[in-house]
N, C-alpha and C positions, 0 to 999 in steps of 0.2 A: 579251766580245762585246757588240755593241749589241743592244737589244731587237729581236726578230724582227719583220719587216714582210712583208705579203703581196707576193709577187714575180710572181704570175701575170699575164700580159698579157691584156686583154680581146680577144675575137674581133672581127672586122670588123663582124659584125652587132650585137654588144653595144655597140661604140663608136658606131655610128650610131643606137642606140636607148638613150639614157641612162636610168638609173632614174628613175621618176617622183618628184616632190617628196614628201618625207615617208617615202620607202622606208627600211626598217629597216637600220641599219648592221650588216654581218656581225660576229659576236662576235670573230673574229680581229683585226679592225681596232680594236676598242675596248679589247682587253685590255691593251696596253702602257700606254695613257693612264690606266688604272684601277689600276695597280700601286701607285703612291704612296698613293692613297686607301685601299687595303686595308691598307697598312702603318700608316697613321695610325689606321685603325679598330681595329687590334690594340692600339695604344698607348692609345687612349681606353677600350678594354674593360678596362683594368687598374684603372680607377676612381680614379685620382689626377690631380692637376693637373699636377705636374711629373714628366716621364719623362726620364731620362738614359740614353743608350746608349753603349757602348764597343766598339771593334773594333780590330784590329791589321792591319798590312801588313808583309810581309817575314819572317814566322816561319819559312818553309821555304827561305829563301835561303842560298846559299853565301857571299855577300858583301853588305856594306852593313848599315845599322842595322835594328833592329826599331822600327817607329813605331806608337804607339798613339794613338788619338784618342777623345775623348768629346764628345757633343753633347747639350745640354739643350734640351728643348722645353717651353714653357709652354702646355699644351693649351687653357687657358681664353682665352688671348690670340691663338691662331691664328685668322686670318681665312680665309674661303673662298679669297681670292686667294693666300694663302700656300700652301695645300694645292695649288691649281692650279699654282703655280710649281714644285712638287715632284711632279707627277703621274708623272713618269718615274723617280722615285727607286726604286732597287733595289740589291741586292748589287753592289758595285763590279766584281766579276768578270764580271758580266753586261753590262757596258758597255764600249764602246771607249774608248781614251784621250781622244778628242775629246769623247765624251759625258760622261766624268767631269770633264773640265775645264769643261764647260758647267754641270754641276750644282754644282761646288765653290762658286762665288760665290753661288749660289742658297741653298745650305745656310747659308752665313755670314749671308745676309740674313734668313732666316726663324728661325734658331736663337736662343734666348735667350742661350746661352753655348756656346763651343767651346774645348777645351783639347787640345793636342798634346804628346806626350812622345816622346823618342827614346832608344834604348839602343844603344850602339856595339857593334861586333863584339868588341872587347876585353872589354867588360862581359859580353857573352853567353858568351864563353869562360871567364870567371872564375866566373860565378854559375850557368851552365847555362841552356839555352834556356827550359825550362818556368818556372823561377822568375823569370827575367827577364821573360817574357811576362806572368805574373800581376801582377808588381810594376808593370809599365808600364800595364796595364789599371786597376789600383787608383789609380795616380797620376793617370791621365787622368780617371777618374771623380771623384776628390777635387777636381780642378780646376774642376768644373762643378756639383757637388752642392749642393743647397740644402735647408733643413729640409723634411721631409715629402715628399721626392722618392723615387721608386723608381729604383734604378740597375740597368740591364740590361747584361749582358755576353754576347758571342757565344760560346756553347759552354762556356766555362770559368767556374766559380764563382771569384769574387775573394776568397773566404774569409769565414768566419762572424764574424771580428773586425772586419770593415769597419763603420765607424760609421753607415752608412746602410742602409736596406732594400735588399737585392740579390736578383737573380734571374738565373740562367743560362738562356739561351734557345737551344735547339738550332736550328741554321740561322737564327740571329737576324738576320743581315744580309738575309735574304729574308722575315723575319716582322715585324720592328719597324721603324718609321720612324726612331726615334732611333739604332738600331744601324746601319741601312743608311746613314744620313747620316754616322755616324762612320766607316763603311767607306770612303765616298767621300773624306772629309777625310784619313784615314790613307794611303790609296793614292796620292792626288794629291801629298800632301806628300812621301811617300817617293820617288815617281817623279821629282819635281822635283830632289830631292837627288841621286839617282843619275845623272840627266842632267848635272848640274853636275859630279859626280865624274868623269864620263867625260873631261872636259877635263883634270882634274888627274892622272888615272891612265889614260893612253891605252893601247890595246892589248888590253884585256879586253872591250871592247864593252859597257860598262855602260849606255850609252844605249839599247841594243837589248834586252837581257835583264833589265836593272835588278837583276842579282845572282842571278837564278834559275838553276837547274842545267839549262841547255840544252846541246845538243851543241857549239855554238860556244863557249860559256863553258868547258866542260870542256877543249876543245881548246886554248883560250888559256892555261889553267892549266898544261897539259902543256908548252906551248911556252915560256912565260916565267915560270912559277912563280906565287906568290901576291902579291897587293898588300896594302898596309896595311888595306884594307877587308875582306879575307877572314877568315872565321871558321875558326879552326884546330882547334876542338874537335869538328868533325863527322867521323865516320868515313865519308867520302864516296868514291865511286868516281871522283870528280873529282881525287883527290889521290894516285893510285898512283905509287910510286917517288919521291915528292917528299920532300925533307928539310924538315920543318916546324919 
């Protein structure tokens, strides 16, 4: 979903009597633009120069890869213009596809480093979803980590044996700028893959649901079985009566 915006229409009398210059902007109008600033404030409060954040996309899908991304910010080199460029930064699930696509190149421009890893459906079936997810987050963070940085992950700890300082942040993609940025990169990267996969594997509607368990997706599985992109290890109601 895109950030909420005021939808009320002004009355006729209000439109003919605009607010005087310098009138205070209602809080509801200011809040979306301040989200990114608050996320960066959290990262700065950690007291380190380098903050890396990691998040994944596609963990709960029936089909397609799990994609993890990590983003590193050098907080000492961030300019006010960089933060303004990401004032709408937020958890990718809170944005429309169009908004995520707009934020994607902005993250690439502001970040010190970005790293993306992908794990296939076959790999998820062999190793298990949770192990695959943690390994992907670790690999993504390892791709951007620098000495004396703090590595943040959304929700899940990447393990005590990780060679850099780490911290799991509950609801991290709505708390930390680095994790929220990684959320955008992971989601856009995965969605682009699934849109391309729709042409190679027609009939399952991958361009619409990008592999998630929607009624249309489950009906397509019942109608034509599974594709090479489907994860077969899930005990899902999408697979009744199918020989897998």
